[in-house]
C-alpha positions as CSV (number, residue, x, y, z in Angstrom):
1,M,0.0,0.0,0.0
2,T,1.3,3.5,-0.9
3,T,1.3,6.2,1.7
4,V,0.4,9.7,0.8
5,G,3.3,11.6,-0.7
6,S,5.4,8.4,-1.5
7,H,4.0,7.8,-5.0
8,P,5.5,10.3,-7.4
9,G,2.4,10.8,-9.5
10,G,-0.5,10.1,-7.0
11,G,-2.2,11.5,-4.1
12,Y,-1.5,14.8,-2.4
13,P,2.1,15.3,-1.5
14,R,2.8,15.2,2.2
15,G,2.7,18.7,3.6
16,V,-0.3,20.0,1.6
17,A,-3.8,19.9,2.9
18,T,-6.5,21.6,1.0
19,L,-9.2,22.7,3.2
20,S,-11.7,23.9,0.6
21,A,-13.5,20.6,0.7
22,V,-14.2,20.9,4.4
23,T,-17.8,22.0,5.1
24,R,-19.6,22.8,8.3
25,P,-21.3,19.2,8.4
26,H,-17.8,17.7,8.2
27,L,-16.8,19.8,11.1
28,L,-19.8,19.0,13.2
29,T,-19.2,15.3,12.6
30,A,-15.6,15.7,13.7
31,I,-16.9,17.6,16.9
32,A,-19.3,14.7,17.6
33,E,-16.5,12.2,17.4
34,Y,-14.4,14.4,19.6
35,D,-17.2,14.4,22.2
36,D,-17.8,10.6,21.9
37,R,-14.1,9.7,22.3
38,G,-12.8,12.5,24.5
39,K,-9.9,14.7,23.7
40,D,-7.0,12.2,24.4
41,A,-8.5,9.4,22.5
42,F,-9.6,11.6,19.6
43,I,-6.1,13.0,19.2
44,G,-4.4,9.5,19.8
45,V,-6.5,7.5,17.3
46,Y,-5.5,9.8,14.5
47,G,-1.9,10.3,15.6
48,L,-2.3,14.0,16.0
49,Q,-0.2,16.3,18.2
50,P,-2.2,18.4,20.7
51,S,-2.4,22.0,19.8
52,T,-2.0,24.8,22.3
53,T,-2.4,27.7,19.8
54,E,-6.2,27.7,19.0
55,S,-9.3,26.4,20.6
56,L,-12.6,25.9,18.8
57,V,-15.6,26.9,21.0
58,H,-18.9,25.2,20.1
59,E,-21.9,25.2,22.4
60,G,-19.9,26.3,25.3
61,R,-17.3,23.7,25.1
62,S,-13.7,24.0,23.9
63,Y,-12.0,21.8,21.4
64,D,-8.6,21.4,19.9
65,A,-9.1,23.3,16.6
66,A,-6.4,21.8,14.5
67,A,-7.4,18.2,15.6
68,V,-11.1,18.9,14.7
69,V,-10.1,20.4,11.3
70,G,-7.7,17.6,10.6
71,V,-10.4,15.0,11.2
72,A,-13.0,17.0,9.3
73,H,-10.6,17.0,6.4
74,R,-10.8,13.1,6.6
75,Y,-14.6,13.2,6.4
76,A,-14.3,15.5,3.4
77,T,-11.4,13.8,1.5
78,G,-10.7,10.5,3.2
79,R,-7.3,11.6,4.5
80,V,-6.6,13.2,7.9
81,A,-4.7,16.5,7.7
82,M,-2.0,16.4,10.1
83,S,-1.2,19.3,12.4
84,D,2.2,20.1,10.5
85,E,0.2,20.3,7.3
86,L,-2.4,22.6,8.8
87,G,0.3,24.9,10.3
88,K,1.8,25.6,6.9
89,Q,-1.3,27.5,5.8
90,A,-1.5,31.1,7.1
91,D,-4.6,31.3,9.4
92,G,-6.0,28.3,7.5
93,V,-7.6,26.7,10.5
94,E,-8.9,29.8,12.2
95,A,-10.1,31.2,8.8
96,L,-12.0,27.9,7.9
97,L,-13.7,27.7,11.3
98,R,-14.8,31.4,11.3
99,K,-16.0,30.9,7.7
100,H,-18.3,28.2,8.9
101,G,-19.6,30.2,11.9
102,F,-17.5,28.8,14.6
103,E,-15.9,30.7,17.4
104,V,-12.0,30.5,17.7
105,K,-10.0,31.6,20.8
106,D,-6.3,31.9,21.2
107,G,-5.4,29.0,23.5
108,A,-1.8,29.9,24.2
109,S,-2.8,31.6,27.4
110,R,-5.1,28.8,28.5
111,P,-3.1,25.5,28.5
112,G,-5.2,22.4,28.5
113,A,-8.3,24.3,27.1
114,G,-10.8,21.7,26.0
115,A,-9.4,18.8,27.9
116,K,-12.2,18.4,30.4
117,A,-15.4,19.8,29.0
118,P,-15.9,17.4,26.0
119,A,-15.1,14.3,28.3
120,R,-17.7,15.4,30.8
121,R,-20.2,15.7,28.0
122,A,-19.5,12.3,26.5
123,A,-19.8,10.7,30.0
124,A,-23.0,12.5,30.6
125,R,-24.7,11.4,27.4
126,P,-26.7,8.2,27.6
127,A,-25.2,5.1,26.1
128,A,-27.8,4.9,23.4
129,A,-26.7,8.3,22.1
130,R,-23.0,7.1,21.9
131,A,-23.9,3.8,20.2
132,P,-23.0,3.6,16.5
133,R,-25.9,4.2,14.2
134,P,-27.2,1.1,12.5
135,A,-26.6,0.7,8.8
136,P,-29.7,1.8,6.7
137,R,-32.0,-1.0,5.7
138,A,-32.3,-1.8,2.0
139,A,-35.6,-0.9,0.5
140,A,-38.1,-3.7,0.3
141,E,-38.3,-5.3,-3.1
142,E,-41.4,-4.2,-4.8
143,R,-43.6,-6.8,-6.4
144,P,-44.9,-6.1,-9.9
145,P,-48.6,-5.2,-10.0
146,A,-51.3,-7.9,-10.5
147,I,-52.6,-7.7,-14.1
148,C,-56.0,-8.9,-15.4
149,P,-55.4,-11.8,-17.8
150,T,-58.3,-10.7,-20.0
151,C,-58.0,-6.9,-20.5
152,F,-54.4,-6.5,-19.3
153,T,-55.2,-3.7,-16.8
154,Q,-53.8,-3.4,-13.4
155,L,-56.1,-5.1,-10.8
156,P,-57.3,-3.1,-7.8
157,G,-56.6,-4.2,-4.2
158,T,-59.6,-6.6,-4.2
159,G,-57.9,-8.7,-7.0
160,V,-61.0,-8.6,-9.1
161,C,-61.0,-6.6,-12.3
162,D,-63.5,-3.8,-12.4
163,N,-63.8,-4.1,-16.3
164,C,-64.2,-7.8,-16.7
165,A,-66.1,-8.8,-13.5
């Protein structure tokens, strides 16, 4: 399997993350996953580095802005945008979040911002809310309509042809 950036002609080269594909629904999905997992597990499962520069504030809770955007990038493109890729874009994370209506705060003066609030919310939610959603059921196969053998019209629910009976 080829990793991103190792194939000379394919994929995005390592170090470039295009954020134009990331939408508000992608960001909200990443926030929901952050809530479900908690900060440490969310950052750890994707191999991200905790950020101390910016915090995303949503519904009164603080989140690691770069981690949320990196995972939202995964929902948009299929590939997690790592912190070093996001840092190469001038105000890319902050601009993207503000563009989609989120509040962004400078977290440098508040170390550990976002570490506790999401974990409390995830623990307070009922287990049913944290359970994965079931896969959508396939539509029931439709039967062809019953046809009158004499006049070839569709039979009503009674099964008796109105024209031939």
